[in-house]
Each structure stands twice: as structure tokens, then as C-alpha cells.
N, C-alpha and C positions, 0 to 999 in steps of 0.2 A: 509375504503377506499379500491379502487382496486388495484391491483397490478401495474399497471403502475404509480400512485401516489405513491406507496411506492416507486418504484425505482427511480424516479425523488427526492423524499424526500432526500432518502439515498446517492443519488450521488452529490447532491447538500452540505449535510453534510459533506461527503468525499472528496468532491473538495472545493468547495468556502468556506465555515467554515473552514476547515483546513489551509487554505490559510491565512484567516484574524487571525486566533489564533496566527498562526506562525509569521504574522508580527508584532502582538502586543508584542510576546514574544521578539522580537529583539528589541523592545524599551527598554529593561531593560539593566542593566549595564552589559560590557561584561563580568565582572567577574563570576556575577551571571550566565548569560545564559551559560557561557562555562562550569561552575559546574553541574547546570541542565540537559543538553542537554543529556548525558550519561543516567541519570535514564529515561528519557522519552523513550529511545531508548530501554531500558530494558523491560520497560511495553509494548511498540509495540512489540517487539519480542514474548514474551509470549501471547499476543493476536492473532499475526498472525498465531502462532505455534496451538494454541487451536483452532480456527477458521478453519484451515486445517484438523487437523488431530480428532477434537471431532465432526466436523460438517460436512464439506463438502464431505471428504472421506467417512464416513460411509454412507452418503445418496446416492451418488454416487453408492456405492457397494450395497445397497440396491434396488436401483431403477434398476439396471443392472440387477440384479439375479445372483446367485452363479455360473451360467454356463458362465457369461461374466466378471468375476472379474479380469481376467487377461487382459482384453481390457483395463477396468478402469485402471490399473496399466499401459498400454502401454500409454493411455493419460496422467498418470501423468508423465512418463519419456518423451513422447514427450513434454508436457509443459516444462518441465526443460531444456531441448535442445532447446527450441524454445527462452526461456528467456536468456539462457547464449547465443546463437548468436545474438540477439537483444542488449544485454547489450555489447558484443564484438564490435558491428557496432556502438556502442555509441548513439542507438536509445532509449535505456533505460540507463539514467544516474542518480544514486543516490549517493547523499552524506550526510551522516547523522552525521558529524562532521564539526567545522568551520577550521580544519587545514588537510584537506584531500586533494590529488594530485591537484583537480581542483583550490584550494585554495593558492596553492604555487603563490607568484607574479612571473608576468611574463610580457613581454614588453606590452604595450597596444592592439595592433591588436589581439595577442593571447586570452587577457583576454575578449575582445569583442566577439571572434569567440566562447569562452567558454561559455559565456552567451548566446549567440543566439542558440548553440548547445543544451543547457541545456531545453530554451524553447520547441526547437523542440521534444527534447528525453521525458520531461514530458508531452507534450500533447498526446504523444502517450501513454505513461503509464497510464496516467488519463483514457483515452478511453477505454485502456485493462480493468482498474478497474471497468468503467461502465458497460461493458459486465459482467465482475464475478458478479457484486452485481446483474445485471439482471437475470444471471443465477439461482443465489441462490435463489432470491425470486420467480422463475417461479416454484421452486421445491417446496418451503416451506417459509411462512414469516418467521418464526423461523432462518431459515439457511440465509435467506436476512438480517435479523437483524444484525446475527452475522458477516456474511461478511462486512456489514457496518460499524459497529463499527470498526471492525479490519484494514479495509482501512483507516478509519478517524484517529485511534491512530497512524498507522505507517505513516501517510501522514503529520503529523504534524511535527515531526524530520526532514522529509524528506524537507518539504517545508522551514524550517528554514536553512537549508543548500544551497536551491536552491536561494532563497533571499539575503543570502550572496554573492553568486557567482554573483548573477547580478548586487550588489554595486560594486563589485571588479571589474565587466566590464566596470564601467564606468557611470552607470544607477544611477538617482536620486532617492531617495526613493521614490516618489511618481510614477514614471515611473516602476521601480522594482514592486511597490505593484500592479500595474494595469496590467503589463505583466504577472506576477505571477497568478493573479486571473483569467486572461483571458485562461491561458493554463490549469488551474484547472477546468474551465468550461466545457472542452471536455468530463468529465467523464459523464456528464449529456447525451450529444450526445452519446457515447458510450454505457450508458444505454437504451434509446430510441431504440437505432438501436438494440442491445442485445436483448430487449424484442421482437420487431416485428419478427427478424429474428428467434430467438430461439423458440417463440410459434407456428411456423409454422414446427417445427421440435423437436417436444418433444421427439423423440426417441434419439436425440443427447445430450438430456440434464446430463444422468450420464456421458459422457466423456467431456463434457463441464465442469461439475463441477471438474472433474479429472484434467483440465488445470488449471480451477480457483484454485484449491487445490495448483498445481504446482508453480503457482505465489506467492502464500503468502509463501510457503515452501522456493521458492528461494530467496526471498527479505528477509526471516529472516536469513538463514543460510548463503548465500553468501553475503549479503550487512550489515546486523546489528551484528550478532555474531561476525565476525572478528574484527568489531569496539570495541566491549565490551572488548576482549581480551586483548586490549591495556592498560586496567586501571586493574593494577596488583595489588593495595593497597587491603590486606585482607578486610577492611571495604567497600571500594567500589564493592569487588568481593560479599560480603555478601547481600549488599543492590540491586546488580544487581539480584541476585537470588530471592529474595524478591519480587521483582518489577516483574520480569519475571512471576513468581508462580501467582502473582496479576493479570496480562494479561491475564494467563490461566483460573484463578477463574473468573473473570469477563464474560468471553466467555461461561465458563460452567454454570455459574449463569443465563446467558441469554437462554441456552439451556432447563435449568430447568423451568423458569419462564414462558416462552412465550409458549403458545400451539402450536401443530403442527395442521395442517389441518386434 
């Protein structure tokens, strides 16, 4: 397959497939869903950290050369600042649990506004995920697969939370499914735009990878890990560590198995 085909494939997997899996997950009994979600989040956290620190950042440093390592660091810091601002503006809205701020009961107009805002924010975020995947594949097939897997594993629990917000905002299950699926498809658009834009600016790839790594680190550290800390039971904490380690090992395994260009 050529590079563009890889990008389209993994943006579909990271977007549409994760939305469909999340929707199926919500058909389970609420008790089962509530108990399983934190463990999915733990695995996603490990996958995000592994992809950023074992794949994207080392590759960015290697491509840039030792004389530009600090510039890669600047791109990482700039990416973290960017995603912080986007989240502050509620353009990047993530909720990985069923009982977070956006799910607290409000009057109907606020619920509807939250649902609409979440759709806009998810559309922007998924498009950025597409650019991330494109940047990784343009560098190396191995990195692209790692980035795609990381996006997919983190998007499944994210989509579960998003679907719950839409239902709480008054949407029917069918409309919520269609709306969530539509926003997930923006990742394909982001991937295609990223492919054509970045392929003509290969010198910028190391710094695009730095920003991509920042997005994965930001989601893991700012959005996912704080939620995991709410589970204080020793057994829950043990399984969180195990599943986070499993997420890292999956990414590490991809790094070993899939050959570089």
C-alpha cells in the first residue's frame, strides 16, 4: 500500500471504528460499562505514553539531528501550550468517565448546548488526530501504525463519554450514533490534508512529530491520568498499572515487529 492508503486506513480505524465500538459498548448494562471504562482508560494511557516517548519523539530527534534537538523540544512545548489553550476554549473537550462535569444534570438548554459544543470540539480534535497520523506515516510506516493504534485505543473510551453526553443532551440513540460517527470522520479529512501539506514540507516533519507527541502526552497526562487517580482501591490501582504497562508494551511490540523504511 502507498502512504496515503495507510493514512486513510488508520484514520478510519481511529475515527469511525472507535465510534462504532464505543456505541456497542454503551449497549451493555450500565453497571458493567461503568466498571470497565476506567480499565480501558488505563490501557489507552499506556498506549499514548508509549507512542509519544518510544516512537514519535525519538524519531523527531533523529530526523532533526543533534544540532536541532532543542527545536524539537520547543515544538513539544508549543504543542502542549496549544492543546492547553484549545481545551480552555472548549474546542478540545474530552471526558472519559460517565460522571464528569459535562454529565452533571443541567436544565435542558445547557444539556443541548453541551452536546453541540462537544460535537464541534470532537470534530476539531479528530481532524488534529488525522494530521498526527499523517505526520507519523510520512516519516515511517512503523511510527504511523503506532500513532494510529494509540489514537484508536484512546478514542474508544473518549467516544463512550461523548456518546453519553449526546444522550444526556436529549438526542435519540440513533441520532447520537450518526452525529458521533460524522464527527469521527473528520480524522480522515485531517489525514488527507496533512498528507498533502506535510509531503511538500518534509523539513517540518520533525517538528510536526514533536507537536504530535505533545498531543498524545497532553491527553494522557492532563485528561486520562487525573481520572485514574479517582480510583483509590488498591486492587483497582494494581490493574491500572498492569493495563498501562500493557498499553506501553503493545506499542513497544509494534516498534519491534514492524520494520522501518
